[in-house]
N, C-alpha and C positions, 0 to 999 in steps of 0.2 A: 587578662583573656587575649587570646592571641592577635598582638599586631604586628606580626613580623615572622613571614616563613623564606624560606626561599627555594628557588628549581634548578637544579643542575641539571635538566632533561634534555639530554640529547632530542632534535626533531626525529630522528629512525628511529628513535626508543617510544615515541609517540606512535609511527608509526609500524611500527612492531605489535605492540601492545595491544592495541584497537584493534588488528588483525584478530592476532590471536583470541581477543575474548569475543571474537564475531559482535564487536560496536560495529554499524556503519556510520559514515564522518565524513563532509565533506573539505578535503584538504584544501587549501591555497594551490595555485597553479604552484608555484615556484615557493619551493624553503624559504621560511621565516629567515630573518635574522636574528635566531634565540640564546642570547649572549646565558652564559651562568651565570644567575644572581645568588651571592648567601645572601643577602635583605632583601625583602619584599615590604614595602612598606603601604601603609595608608595613603590612597591616592594612585599611587605608582600603576601603572601598564602592565598587565602579565595576562599569561595564555589561558585559557578556559576552552573547555570542551560545553557547547549548549544546545539545548533543544530548543528548535527552533517552532513559531506557528504551525506551519505544513507538518509537524512529525518527522522534520530528519532535524540530523546533529551537524554542526559544525564548527571547525576550531577557529577560534577567533581573538585577538588582544583586545580586553578591556578594561577599565579602572576602577580599582580598589575600592568600594566605598559608595553606596547610594549616597545621594544629596542628604546633608541633615536634616531632621524633621522640624526643628527652627531655626531662627537667623540667628549665625554665629552660632553655632551647636559646630559641634565634630561630625565628619560623617560616619554613615553608619558602614562598617566593616563588619560585626556580630553580629547575626538574628537570634535569637531562641526559638527552638525547635520544637520545644513542649509542647502538647497540645493543639497543635497547630497543621495545617492543611496547605500543600503549594500544589497546587492545578496546571502552573503554571510557570514560564519563567527557569526550569532548573535547568544547572551547569555542575561541571566535576569542573575542579581547578588544581589542575597537578602539580606536587611540591615532593622536594625531596628531601625535607624539616619543617619542622616549624620552630620557635620559640617561646617561652611564657619566663617570666618576669617575677622574683619573691624580692620584699625588701619594702624599705621606706627610705632608704638615703640611696643618693645616685654616689656612684654608680650602683644601682640594684643587680642583685645576681641572677646570669642569663641563664636559663638551659636549656638544653637541643633535642628536640624526641624527635626522632626515625622510626621508618615501619623496621620492624625485626626482620630478618630474611629477605627486606626488597630494598632498589634500593631509589623506588619512588613510588606515590602515591596520589589517590583525590579525596579532597575535600568534597563534601556536601555542598553547594552553594546557590544562591537564583543570582541571575540578571536582569536588567529592563534597562531601556532607554532612559536616558539621561528629559528631565521633564524641560529642558533649556535647550535639547534639538543638538545639545553640543557632540554626542558620541551616546555610548551603550557602557554602564556600570554591573558589578558583580559583588555579593556579599557571601561570609563564611558561615555557613548553618553551625549554632554549638547546642552542646545538650549537657546532660551531669558525668563530671569526670568519671572516669573508670580508675583501676585500680594503680596503673602507673602513671595518670595526670593527678591523680586524687590530695597524692601527698603534697603538692606543689603548688596545687592551683583547684579553685571550687567549681571552675565550668572547664569546659575543650570544646574542640571545631569538632567538627562530626567528621572523622576519618573513614573512609568507606572501603570494606575490603574488593578487591576488583571481581569479584562473582559477583555483588551487585552495582557495580557501575551502570549495568544496563537499563537495571531494574530500576532505578535513582532516574535515568533520564527518560526512561519512557513508559513512568507510574503503572507499572505493574503490580507492586508491592505498597501496601500500606504504610506511612510516613514510620508508623509505632514501630515498624518490624527494620528498617535501615537507620533509621536519624537518632542510635545508642553509639553507647562505647566500645570500644573494643575490648575481648578479655583481657585479663592480665598477663605479661609478656609478649603483645602484640608490639610496644613500641618501647625504644631503647631511647636512655633518658640519661644524659648525660649532661655535668654543667662547665659551662663554659670558662665563666666569671663568679 
């Protein structure tokens, strides 16, 4: 399951992409300091575009991973999407790439996935306040693997086409139409190690 992704997206690219897709977003008054990151790990802060309770969308930097469901458990960084409804707390998590790992011995083989013919994309995700009031967090939604991921892993994160970003945020299409793997050839795969 994806526990490592990267983001090399310049802030100006966010502004351009969301303008082109006509998705209204409340942006910070000043451009945030978003350094390119090859690896974003669970509990790291990362940018998201989220739907707020008042129906607006905003850009925020949140912690990756909901608190564990049980004491001493791991953060909930991925959440299975099949058969579920998500009426609140939807978000987009921008990424340049994501990694999957195979093998049983360290160091495991590392596979890098990028969106074919696009510099960056968005995962479908959920966000919510932390129960202890210390901030807000997000998790990535997963689905059955598509043909590009299946040879390497038995699950995959939901990568949304740009045409579906607004539908995910504004609830205008059913989850079953959006939370599915991409067709063959949509993701490029490269073995890193």
